[in-house]
GUFIPA-484828 format. One line per 10 residues: number of its first residue (from 1); their letters; for each residue x, z, y of N, C-alpha, C, O. Coordinates in steps of 0.05 Angstrom, whole numbers, padded with zeros to 5 digits. Each point is the difference from the previous one (the first is absolute). Layout:
BEGIN
NUM) A) X,Z,Y,X,Z,Y,X,Z,Y,X,Z,Y | ...
END
This chain:
BEGIN
1) MYRHCDGDGA) -01970,01121,01454,00025,00018,00001,00004,00017,00024,-00002,-00010,00022 | 00008,00037,-00024,00009,00013,00026,00029,00006,00000,00010,00011,-00019 | 00003,-00017,00040,00026,00003,00006,00007,00019,00021,-00009,-00002,00023 | 00023,00021,-00030,00007,00023,00020,00030,00002,00004,00014,00006,-00019 | -00004,-00011,00042,00033,-00001,00006,00001,00017,00023,-00015,-00001,00019 | 00036,00018,-00023,00006,00020,00030,00026,-00007,00003,00013,-00012,-00017 | -00001,00019,00046,00030,-00003,00004,00002,-00025,00018,-00016,-00019,-00001 | 00036,00022,00016,00004,-00021,00018,00011,-00024,-00015,00021,00003,-00013 | -00033,-00027,00014,00008,-00022,-00010,-00004,-00003,-00025,00014,-00015,-00013 | -00035,00031,00000,-00003,00001,-00030,-00016,-00026,-00007,-00021,-00005,00011
11) KAAKYWLQYM) 00033,-00009,-00029,-00011,-00028,-00010,-00007,00001,-00026,-00016,-00017,-00008 | 00023,00035,-00010,-00008,00001,-00028,-00009,00027,-00007,00010,00020,00012 | -00028,-00017,-00031,-00006,00030,-00013,00025,00009,-00020,00011,-00014,-00017 | -00008,00033,00021,00020,00013,-00023,-00013,00003,-00028,00011,-00006,-00021 | -00036,00018,00024,-00017,00005,-00023,-00025,-00018,-00001,-00015,-00005,00018 | 00015,-00005,-00044,-00027,-00019,-00001,-00015,00012,-00023,00010,00001,-00022 | -00033,00009,00030,-00019,00014,-00020,-00022,-00022,-00007,-00011,-00015,00015 | 00007,00016,-00038,-00021,-00023,-00014,-00023,00017,-00012,00005,00016,-00018 | -00032,-00017,00028,-00022,00014,-00010,-00025,-00017,00003,-00003,-00019,00016 | -00018,00031,-00034,-00026,-00011,00008,-00012,00009,00024,00011,00018,00014
21) PMRNRAEVIR) -00034,-00029,-00008,-00011,00008,00025,-00016,00028,00000,-00024,00001,00006 | 00038,00018,-00014,-00012,00029,-00003,00022,00018,00007,00024,-00008,00000 | -00030,00034,00007,00017,00023,00007,00014,00006,-00026,00023,-00008,-00004 | -00040,00025,-00016,00008,00008,-00025,00026,00007,-00001,00010,00016,00016 | 00007,-00030,-00038,00027,00006,-00010,00022,-00009,00024,00024,00005,-00003 | -00035,-00018,00025,00022,-00006,00021,00001,00020,00026,00019,-00002,00016 | -00038,00021,-00013,-00003,00011,00022,00018,00018,00006,00006,00004,00024 | 00007,00011,-00045,00022,00019,00005,00022,-00015,00010,00013,00007,00019 | -00010,-00029,-00033,00026,-00016,00006,00000,-00009,00028,00018,00006,00016 | -00040,-00022,-00008,-00005,-00002,00030,00001,00022,00021,00011,-00003,00021
31) MMLELARAPH) -00019,00020,-00027,00003,00026,00019,00035,00007,-00001,00012,00007,00021 | 00001,-00009,-00044,00026,00004,00003,00019,-00017,00018,00021,00006,00011 | -00035,-00032,-00013,00017,-00021,00015,-00009,00002,00032,00014,-00004,00020 | -00039,00011,-00020,-00008,00007,00033,00013,00025,00011,00011,00000,00023 | -00011,00018,-00036,00014,00023,00007,00031,-00001,00008,00011,00012,00018 | 00001,-00029,-00036,00029,-00001,00008,00002,-00027,00018,00022,-00010,00005 | -00043,00000,00003,00005,-00022,00016,00015,-00025,-00010,00008,-00018,00014 | -00006,00020,-00036,00015,-00023,-00017,-00013,-00027,00002,-00024,-00003,-00003 | 00039,-00014,00008,-00011,-00032,00007,-00010,-00011,-00025,00016,-00005,-00018 | -00039,00001,00015,-00012,-00009,-00028,-00020,-00023,00003,-00007,-00009,00022
41) AVEVVGYLAW) -00001,00001,-00047,-00023,-00020,00002,-00016,00009,-00022,00010,00011,-00020 | -00036,-00015,00023,-00022,00006,-00023,-00016,-00030,-00008,-00016,-00013,00015 | 00024,00008,-00036,-00013,-00026,-00012,-00026,00010,-00013,00001,00016,-00018 | -00023,-00027,00026,-00030,00007,-00019,-00001,-00020,-00012,-00002,-00022,00010 | 00001,00028,-00039,-00009,-00021,-00019,-00025,00001,-00005,-00009,00020,-00010 | -00007,-00042,00015,-00029,00004,-00008,-00006,-00006,-00029,00017,-00009,-00015 | -00039,00015,00009,-00009,-00002,-00031,00002,-00030,-00007,00004,-00006,-00024 | -00008,-00014,00042,00002,-00025,-00011,00029,-00009,-00010,00006,-00013,-00020 | 00010,00023,00042,00032,-00004,-00002,00014,00014,-00022,00022,-00009,-00009 | -00034,00033,-00001,00011,00018,-00015,00009,-00008,-00025,00021,00008,-00010
51) PKVKPKTPFG) -00039,-00029,-00004,00012,-00013,-00027,00025,-00017,00002,00014,-00004,-00020 | -00007,-00005,00046,00023,-00012,-00001,00027,00020,00004,00021,-00002,-00011 | -00029,00019,00029,00021,00021,00003,00007,00014,-00023,00023,00001,-00008 | -00044,00012,-00005,00004,00019,-00024,00023,-00008,-00018,00016,00018,-00007 | -00012,-00041,-00002,00022,-00006,-00017,00026,00001,00013,00020,-00001,-00015 | -00017,00004,00041,00023,00000,00012,00010,00030,00009,00021,00004,00011 | -00039,00014,-00018,00005,00030,00004,00015,00012,-00025,-00006,-00008,-00023 | 00025,00028,00026,00012,00011,-00021,-00014,00008,-00024,00011,-00004,-00021 | -00032,00014,00022,-00018,00009,-00022,-00033,-00012,00001,-00018,00009,-00014 | 00016,-00029,00031,-00026,-00013,00001,-00020,00026,00015,-00023,00002,-00005
61) KTPSLVDIDG) 00035,00013,00020,-00014,00021,00018,00008,00000,00028,00021,-00009,00007 | -00038,00021,00009,00007,-00002,00028,-00006,00032,00010,-00018,00012,-00012 | 00031,-00002,00031,00019,-00011,00021,00024,-00007,-00008,00009,00009,-00021 | 00006,-00030,00039,00025,-00003,-00009,00024,00004,00031,-00008,-00006,00023 | 00026,00012,-00026,00018,-00004,00024,00019,-00025,-00008,00016,00001,-00019 | -00020,-00020,00033,00011,-00028,-00006,00029,00002,00012,00005,00010,00022 | 00016,-00022,-00039,00023,-00008,00003,00014,00021,00019,00007,-00004,00024 | -00004,00029,-00041,00012,00022,00016,00027,-00003,00008,00007,00010,00022 | 00013,-00027,-00038,00025,00001,00006,00014,-00029,00009,00025,-00003,00002 | -00045,-00018,00004,00010,-00025,00009,00008,-00017,-00028,00012,-00022,00002
71) CANDVSHETA) -00017,00032,-00023,00006,-00016,-00027,-00025,-00005,-00013,00001,-00008,-00024 | -00023,00010,00034,-00025,-00011,-00011,-00012,00028,-00021,-00016,-00006,-00019 | 00024,00030,00022,-00005,00020,-00018,-00024,00015,00011,00002,00014,00021 | -00025,-00016,-00033,-00023,00018,00009,00000,00022,-00015,00010,00003,-00022 | -00025,00020,00038,-00004,00027,-00012,-00030,00000,-00005,-00015,-00009,00018 | 00005,00021,-00043,-00031,00000,-00001,-00001,00029,-00003,00019,00015,00000 | -00048,-00006,-00005,-00012,00026,-00003,00007,00015,00019,00023,00000,00010 | -00046,00016,-00002,-00007,00012,00025,00023,00027,00003,00013,00005,00020 | -00013,00007,-00040,00023,00023,00001,00026,-00010,00001,00015,00015,00013 | -00004,-00033,-00022,00025,-00013,-00001,00006,-00008,00030,00022,00004,00009
81) IIRYLGRELS) -00038,-00015,00006,00000,-00014,00026,-00001,00026,00017,00015,00000,00019 | -00029,00021,-00024,-00002,00025,00018,00028,00013,-00003,00012,00006,00021 | -00002,-00002,-00045,00024,00012,00001,00028,-00014,00008,00020,00012,00008 | -00024,-00040,-00011,00023,-00017,00013,-00003,00003,00029,00019,00007,00014 | -00044,-00014,-00003,-00002,00006,00026,00005,00029,00015,00008,00004,00023 | -00012,00011,-00039,00008,00031,00010,00028,00002,00005,00009,00012,00019 | 00007,-00025,-00040,00029,00004,00005,00009,-00018,00021,00020,00006,00013 | -00033,-00028,-00009,00009,-00021,00018,-00009,00007,00027,00013,-00007,00019 | -00034,00022,-00015,-00009,00007,00028,00003,00028,00006,-00010,00011,00020 | 00024,00001,-00038,00010,00032,00007,-00029,00018,00001,-00004,00018,00015
91) LDGANEYERA) -00016,-00028,-00034,-00024,00016,-00001,-00002,00013,-00028,-00022,-00001,-00013 | 00046,00014,00002,-00001,00011,-00023,00017,00028,-00002,00011,00009,-00020 | -00010,-00001,00042,00011,00029,00005,00032,-00002,00010,00015,-00020,-00004 | -00009,00044,00016,00024,00002,00015,00025,00008,-00018,00022,00002,00011 | -00025,00002,-00036,00022,00009,-00021,-00010,00000,-00024,-00024,-00005,-00004 | 00043,00010,-00018,-00009,-00004,-00029,-00023,00014,-00006,-00020,-00011,-00011 | 00021,00038,00018,-00022,00012,-00008,-00029,-00009,00006,-00020,-00002,-00015 | 00022,-00004,00042,-00026,-00011,00016,-00011,-00023,-00010,-00024,-00004,00000 | 00047,-00015,-00012,-00007,-00024,-00014,-00012,00005,-00024,-00021,-00012,-00005 | 00030,00029,-00012,-00008,00011,-00025,-00032,00010,00002,-00019,-00006,-00015
101) RVDELFMQYW) 00019,00020,00036,-00027,00019,00006,-00019,-00024,00010,-00022,00000,-00012 | 00025,-00018,00029,-00016,-00020,00006,-00011,-00017,-00024,-00024,-00005,-00003 | 00043,-00004,-00014,-00006,-00011,-00026,-00019,00016,-00015,-00022,-00010,-00007 | 00029,00036,00001,-00018,00018,-00016,-00027,00001,00012,-00019,-00001,-00015 | 00016,00003,00042,-00026,00004,00011,-00014,-00027,-00001,-00024,00000,-00001 | 00037,-00023,00002,-00009,-00024,-00001,-00014,-00005,-00029,-00022,-00011,-00004 | 00040,00021,-00018,-00012,-00005,-00026,-00028,00018,-00006,-00020,-00008,-00011 | 00024,00033,00020,-00023,00018,00000,-00027,-00016,00014,-00022,00000,-00012 | 00026,-00013,00034,-00021,-00013,00014,-00007,-00025,-00020,-00024,-00006,-00005 | 00041,-00006,-00003,-00005,-00028,-00017,-00016,00007,-00025,-00018,-00015,-00008
111) HTIRNGGLTH) 00024,00039,-00004,-00010,00008,-00025,-00029,00013,00004,-00014,00003,-00020 | 00006,00004,00043,-00027,00016,00005,-00013,-00017,00022,-00018,-00016,-00006 | 00025,00019,00029,-00016,-00014,00020,-00004,-00030,-00006,-00022,-00012,00002 | 00048,00001,-00010,-00002,-00031,-00006,-00008,-00004,-00027,00000,-00023,-00007 | -00007,00041,-00012,-00014,-00004,-00023,00020,-00019,-00021,-00008,-00017,-00016 | 00034,00024,00021,00019,-00012,-00018,00010,-00026,00008,00018,-00011,-00013 | -00030,00000,00038,00007,-00025,00007,-00026,-00021,-00009,00001,-00024,00008 | -00021,00033,-00022,-00018,-00018,-00013,-00023,-00006,00027,-00008,-00023,00004 | 00000,00043,00012,-00018,-00005,00019,00002,00024,00022,00008,00023,-00006 | -00018,-00030,00030,-00006,00022,00019,-00023,00017,-00004,-00005,00019,00015
121) DGQLYSARAL) -00010,-00025,-00035,-00028,00014,00000,-00003,00001,-00034,-00011,-00018,-00012 | 00020,00039,00002,-00003,00003,-00031,-00008,00025,-00012,-00018,00012,00012 | 00028,-00001,-00032,-00004,00021,-00018,00016,00022,00016,-00012,00021,00003 | 00035,-00022,00006,00016,00022,00009,-00002,00004,00034,00010,00019,00011 | -00021,-00037,00001,-00007,00001,00029,-00016,-00020,00007,00003,-00023,-00008 | -00026,00031,00025,-00021,-00020,00011,-00008,00010,00022,-00010,00023,-00001 | 00010,-00036,00023,-00009,00007,00030,-00029,-00002,-00004,-00015,00018,00007 | 00007,-00039,-00018,-00033,-00001,-00004,-00010,00024,-00013,-00017,00014,00010 | 00030,-00007,-00037,-00011,00025,-00016,-00001,00022,00016,-00017,00017,-00004 | 00038,-00014,00026,-00001,00024,00016,-00025,00001,00015,-00015,00019,-00001
131) KESIERREDA) 00010,-00040,00015,-00023,-00003,00015,-00025,00003,-00011,-00019,00011,00012 | 00017,-00020,-00037,-00026,00002,-00012,-00005,00031,-00013,-00023,00007,-00006 | 00045,00009,00001,00000,00024,-00009,-00011,00019,00027,-00018,00017,-00003 | 00028,-00022,00022,-00007,00015,00024,-00027,-00005,00009,-00014,00018,00009 | 00001,-00048,-00012,-00028,-00002,00001,-00015,00014,-00016,-00022,00009,00007 | 00031,-00005,-00029,-00018,00013,-00023,00006,00032,00002,-00012,00014,-00017 | 00028,-00004,00035,00007,00025,00004,00008,00015,-00025,-00008,00022,-00006 | 00027,-00039,-00010,00008,00010,-00022,00025,00019,00006,00014,-00004,00020 | -00008,00025,-00036,00019,00017,00000,00029,-00015,-00015,00003,00004,-00024 | 00013,-00018,00036,00020,-00010,-00016,00028,00015,00003,00021,-00013,-00006
141) ECARFQETHR) -00020,00036,00013,00022,00015,00000,00009,00008,-00029,-00016,00006,-00018 | 00046,-00008,00014,00009,00007,-00027,00031,00012,00007,00012,00000,00022 | -00004,00008,-00047,00029,00008,00003,00018,-00023,00013,-00007,-00024,00003 | 00031,00036,00003,00020,-00017,00014,00012,-00019,-00019,00002,00007,-00024 | 00007,-00030,00030,00008,-00020,-00015,00027,00011,-00021,00004,-00008,-00023 | 00010,00025,00036,00021,00009,-00012,-00008,00018,-00025,00015,00005,-00018 | -00040,00005,00020,-00009,00016,-00023,-00022,-00013,-00021,-00016,00012,-00014 | 00019,-00040,00017,-00021,-00015,-00014,00011,-00015,-00023,00021,-00012,00006 | -00029,00010,-00031,00008,-00020,-00020,-00001,-00029,00010,-00017,-00009,00016 | 00035,-00006,-00028,-00002,-00028,00006,-00027,-00015,-00011,-00012,-00018,00012
151) VNNLSVPARS) 00006,00029,-00034,-00024,-00007,-00012,-00023,00019,00006,00002,00024,-00009 | -00023,-00031,00022,-00018,00024,00006,-00025,-00015,00004,-00002,-00025,00000 | -00020,00043,00005,-00029,-00011,00001,-00009,-00001,00031,-00023,-00003,00005 | 00041,00004,00013,-00009,00009,00029,-00013,-00025,00008,00006,-00022,-00010 | -00023,00026,00030,-00016,-00026,00013,00020,-00016,00014,00022,00008,00004 | -00029,-00029,00004,00018,-00017,00018,00002,00011,00030,00019,-00003,00015 | -00042,00014,-00009,00003,00017,00031,00019,00022,00000,00014,00006,00020 | -00013,00009,-00044,00018,00023,-00003,00028,-00010,00000,00019,00010,00013 | -00017,-00029,-00029,00030,-00015,-00002,00012,-00011,00024,00024,00000,00006 | -00043,-00010,00008,00004,-00009,00029,00012,00022,00021,00020,-00003,00015
161) RQALRVFEEI) -00039,00027,-00019,00009,00020,00019,00025,00010,-00010,00017,00004,00018 | -00010,00001,-00041,00028,00008,-00011,00023,-00016,00010,00021,00009,00009 | -00028,-00036,-00010,00020,-00013,00008,00010,00001,00029,00023,00000,00008 | -00047,00000,00006,00003,00005,00031,00017,00029,00005,00019,00002,00016 | -00029,00016,-00030,00006,00028,00005,00033,00003,00000,00013,00014,00015 | -00003,-00030,-00035,00029,00003,-00008,00015,-00006,00027,00021,00012,00005 | -00031,-00032,00013,00013,-00007,00024,-00007,00021,00021,00017,00010,00015 | -00040,-00003,-00016,-00010,00019,00020,00019,00025,00000,00010,00010,00021 | -00005,-00001,-00049,00018,00024,00002,00029,-00003,00006,00015,00017,00007 | -00010,-00042,-00011,00031,-00005,00011,00002,-00003,00029,00019,00009,00013
171) LERNGNSRLV) -00039,-00022,-00004,00001,00001,00033,-00001,00029,00008,00016,00007,00017 | -00032,00009,-00027,-00002,00028,00008,00025,00011,00000,00007,00010,00021 | 00009,-00011,-00040,00024,00010,-00005,00020,-00008,00021,00017,00015,00011 | -00020,-00041,-00008,00022,-00013,00017,-00006,00006,00028,00020,00000,00014 | -00041,00004,-00005,-00008,00011,00029,00000,-00025,00019,-00004,00003,00024 | 00009,-00025,-00033,00001,-00026,00015,-00019,-00021,-00009,-00014,00004,-00020 | 00013,-00026,00033,-00013,-00022,-00008,00017,-00020,-00017,-00001,-00024,00004 | 00017,00034,-00022,00018,-00015,-00017,00001,00011,-00025,00000,00025,-00003 | 00000,-00044,-00019,00000,00012,-00029,00030,00008,-00006,00005,00020,-00014 | 00013,-00035,00024,00031,00003,-00008,00013,00002,00026,-00005,-00018,00016
181) GESLTYVDLA) 00023,00037,-00008,00018,-00004,00025,-00014,00000,00027,-00022,00011,00005 | 00036,-00023,00011,-00010,-00001,00030,-00009,-00023,00009,-00010,-00002,00022 | 00013,-00020,-00040,-00007,-00029,00009,-00021,-00012,-00020,-00004,00011,-00022 | -00007,-00029,00029,-00022,-00015,-00014,00011,-00015,-00025,00017,-00016,00005 | -00024,00019,-00031,00009,-00017,-00021,-00025,-00013,-00010,-00023,00004,00009 | 00029,-00023,-00030,-00018,-00016,-00015,-00024,00016,-00013,-00022,-00009,-00002 | 00029,00032,-00007,-00021,00019,-00011,-00020,00008,00019,-00024,00000,-00003 | 00039,00008,00026,-00023,00007,00024,-00019,-00025,00003,-00025,00002,00001 | 00037,-00026,-00001,-00019,-00023,00005,-00020,-00002,-00020,-00023,-00005,00007 | 00029,00007,-00030,-00016,-00004,-00027,-00019,00023,00005,-00024,-00006,00000
191) LFETLFELAE) 00030,00031,00003,-00022,00021,00006,-00020,-00010,00024,-00025,-00003,-00002 | 00039,-00002,00025,-00016,-00007,00025,-00022,-00028,-00007,-00024,-00001,00007 | 00034,-00014,-00018,-00020,-00024,-00007,-00021,00011,-00020,-00022,-00011,00000 | 00027,00030,-00015,-00023,00009,-00018,-00019,00016,00018,-00024,-00003,-00003 | 00032,00021,00022,-00014,00016,00017,-00016,-00016,00020,-00022,00008,00009 | 00035,-00030,-00001,-00011,-00013,00023,-00023,-00015,-00011,-00018,-00004,00016 | 00015,-00005,-00042,-00020,-00015,-00015,-00025,00024,-00006,-00024,-00005,00003 | 00035,00028,-00012,-00018,00024,-00002,-00017,00005,00025,-00023,00006,-00002 | 00035,-00008,00023,-00009,00009,00027,-00020,-00023,00010,-00012,00004,00021 | 00008,-00028,-00036,-00020,-00018,00010,-00027,00011,00004,-00007,00018,-00015
201) EDLVPDFATR) -00011,-00030,00036,-00026,00012,00001,-00016,-00002,-00022,-00019,00015,-00001 | 00023,-00032,-00017,-00016,-00007,-00023,00007,00017,-00023,-00014,00001,-00021 | 00037,00012,00024,00011,00024,-00023,00001,00025,00010,-00022,00011,00001 | 00041,00002,00005,-00002,00029,00006,00015,00001,00024,00024,00005,-00002 | -00033,-00009,00026,00014,00000,00025,00008,00029,00010,00019,00004,00016 | -00034,00015,-00027,00012,00029,00007,00006,00012,-00026,-00010,00021,-00008 | 00027,-00036,-00005,00011,00010,-00026,00017,00029,00002,00000,00018,-00017 | 00015,-00017,00040,00014,00022,00006,-00013,00027,-00003,00009,00019,-00013 | -00034,-00020,00025,-00018,00020,-00002,-00016,00004,-00025,-00002,00022,-00012 | -00010,-00045,00006,-00018,-00002,-00028,00017,00008,-00024,-00011,00016,-00015
211) LNLPRCGEFL) 00034,-00025,00010,00017,00005,-00019,00023,00020,00002,00017,00003,-00016 | -00019,00012,00039,00019,00022,00006,00029,-00010,00001,00017,00012,-00013 | -00012,-00031,00025,00025,-00010,00002,00011,-00006,00029,00005,-00023,00009 | -00001,00047,00003,00010,00001,00028,00020,-00014,00009,00000,-00014,00020 | 00023,00018,-00039,00024,-00009,00003,00004,-00033,-00001,00014,-00015,00013 | -00033,00008,-00035,00001,-00029,-00002,-00016,-00015,00024,00004,-00024,00006 | -00021,00041,00009,-00015,-00011,00019,00022,00000,00024,00003,-00020,00013 | 00012,00041,-00009,00022,00000,00020,00018,-00024,-00001,00007,-00014,00019 | 00000,00010,-00044,00019,-00022,-00007,-00011,-00027,00006,00014,-00017,00010 | -00039,00013,-00018,-00010,-00026,00004,00000,-00006,00033,00003,-00023,00007
221) TAVAREPPID) -00006,00041,00009,-00002,-00001,00026,00026,-00006,00012,00003,-00017,00018 | 00017,00032,-00028,00025,-00005,00009,00014,-00021,-00003,00015,-00008,00018 | -00020,-00007,-00046,00013,-00025,-00007,-00012,-00026,00016,00014,-00019,00008 | -00042,00023,-00007,-00014,-00018,00016,00010,-00004,00030,-00001,-00021,00012 | 00009,00044,-00002,00011,-00003,00029,00029,-00012,-00002,00009,-00008,00022 | 00003,00006,-00038,00026,-00016,-00002,00000,-00027,00010,-00009,-00018,-00015 | 00020,00012,00043,-00004,-00025,00012,-00003,-00024,-00018,-00018,-00016,00005 | 00036,00009,-00025,00003,-00022,-00016,-00023,-00003,-00020,-00011,-00021,-00006 | 00003,00049,-00005,-00021,-00001,-00014,-00030,-00004,00011,-00018,-00013,-00010 | 00019,00029,00038,-00027,-00008,00013,00000,-00032,00008,-00021,-00012,-00005
231) RYLKSATRIP) 00039,00002,00015,00002,-00027,00007,-00015,-00020,-00029,-00016,-00018,00001 | 00028,00028,-00023,-00003,-00016,-00022,-00032,00005,-00009,-00013,-00019,-00009 | 00005,00040,00011,-00029,00010,-00005,-00019,-00015,00016,-00022,-00006,-00009 | 00030,00000,00034,-00019,-00013,00019,00003,-00029,00003,-00013,-00014,00015 | 00035,00003,-00034,00004,-00026,00004,-00014,-00021,-00014,-00007,00003,-00023 | 00001,-00024,00036,-00018,-00020,-00013,00010,-00016,-00026,-00013,-00015,-00014 | 00041,00024,00011,00015,-00012,-00024,-00006,00016,-00027,00005,-00008,-00023 | -00017,00030,00031,-00001,00019,-00025,-00031,-00012,-00017,-00021,-00004,00011 | 00027,00002,-00037,-00022,-00010,-00016,-00024,00018,00002,00003,00025,00003 | -00023,-00034,-00004,-00027,00018,-00002,-00003,00015,-00025,00010,-00009,-00020
241) RYERPTYAYI) -00022,00028,00019,-00009,00017,-00028,-00018,-00019,-00016,-00012,-00020,00010 | 00011,00028,-00034,-00018,-00017,-00021,-00017,00018,-00016,00010,00022,-00007 | -00034,-00029,00000,-00012,00017,-00022,-00003,-00012,-00027,-00004,-00024,-00001 | 00006,00039,-00022,-00002,-00010,-00027,-00030,00002,-00006,-00015,00016,00011 | 00008,-00035,-00030,00013,-00016,-00015,00001,-00031,00013,00012,-00018,-00011 | -00024,00018,00033,-00002,-00027,00014,00025,-00010,00011,00004,-00025,00002 | 00012,00043,00007,00022,-00003,00016,-00003,-00013,00033,00019,-00011,00011 | -00041,00014,-00002,-00016,-00004,00020,00015,00019,00025,00002,00024,-00002 | 00007,-00039,00024,00011,00019,00022,-00021,00017,00005,-00023,-00005,-00006 | 00030,00031,00020,-00017,00019,00013,00014,00009,00022,00024,00001,00000
251) GGRHCAVP) -00040,00009,00021,00011,00013,00026,00012,00025,-00009,-00004,00011,-00022 | 00021,-00002,00044,00010,00025,-00002,00012,00010,00026,-00007,-00012,00021 | 00025,00032,-00018,00012,00009,00022,00021,-00021,00014,00019,-00009,-00013 | -00025,00002,00038,00014,-00023,00014,00002,-00028,-00015,00018,-00016,00004 | -00038,00013,-00020,-00004,-00028,-00015,-00029,-00005,-00005,-00009,00008,-00022 | -00004,-00021,00038,-00028,-00013,-00006,-00001,-00013,-00022,00019,-00006,-00014 | -00048,00000,00009,-00002,-00020,-00023,00006,-00029,00009,-00011,-00010,00020 | 00029,-00004,-00035,00009,-00026,00010,-00025,-00022,00001,00004,-00023,00008
END
């Protein structure tokens, strides 16, 4: 278990995050805690321990934010934890409109880039599929997401480009490295986590050029330079990447193969 505590005389973590030894569904949550410099602990539940922990979670799933109120009440599900911490850490917008807009864009991200929560690599978005289509020199250009029916026969690479293009257009309209307002919010971190993975050397490191997403490229660079995010990305406490279907750890930026 990794415990992170900030502040003079901090003796206990305010937030206790419980998850398996992978980035996956806990990565945006961890970035939120790191960005806010919130005293927190990360309990890594290994595969052997999971059968004993599973019955104690609200829905038999992980991640969980443990004992959020001192009354032994846990919160489960990635999206619920992200929204809860967004409010707690003031990472959900500066006013009511911004909070609604952050939630709206997060749901757009969730239902496209995150494949409805099923996987990080699926039928609506896949970094691997983007890489393979580029290697095959396929033309995956298509109409905008806003102009496409929910049920369609687009390829996975085309859907993936569509999903990213939505956020490219928003960044271009905003003219800064924020999706909503002037400060980073949880939807910024969600998009950042996606782009950081896409830019790994074994995927599409030059995605901004290859996929014609210059604003997303600038956004990735800007958020990575935020001191708390930069420290976290280079921290030994960050769980390594893994590959499917073996779930074996693999190397990546700032993270060698263990």
